[in-house]
Phi, psi and omega in degrees: 000158181244135173242141177238130181236119178268152174207168175104355178289171179165194180257130181217151177281156177305137183092349181276185184228153172216152174236117178267146177237151177228121182245107177281155173212175183083214184274053180275142176246138177293352178275358181281128168298151181227165182201166171239136173235167176215156178224115177274158179304128178077008182236165176286155174292139185228157179288140176245304184200153179221156180217140178288171186298327183260001178082359183287333182239135176226159179214144184225149169293147181302327185291344183242355182303135179087348181242336186235139180231129175261142178210170178211156178232098185290337177295329179251007180052047182230155175232155185223156174225105177272119184243119180242165178048049184294146181240157177305328180288354173276353179299124184182170166271128182257131183243138172267143180220152177225144181249141177280354181286122181270103180203180185260004186265183173241154187226134186248001181260138183299325184291348179275357182249139185257333185235140184224145172274179181277344178098154175226136185279131172241124179235124181247118181268148182270000000 
């Protein structure tokens, strides 16, 4: 089994920055594509960003383009989400996800991911 543990969430003022980390353990493969999703209070969970297994391909939701960067370090089996110029509407629980599909692409649909973390809360105050 694979476990994903997110960290780095917290309370930040609008315009500030946070860096989220995702640390996989168990039978995780560095060949797994990964992604971040988020769920705001009263809303459905939504796609934020995705990265291919080798980091060559990335994809972002329109709402975060230019402000958020996804990256990964396969040597340490970790993924990151650098969030800058944060807005109150970025407030949500952020989830790390990994897909067992071994390919070079990125995936933005929740059903394409097999493993999920417990989430980390990000709160942006105005």
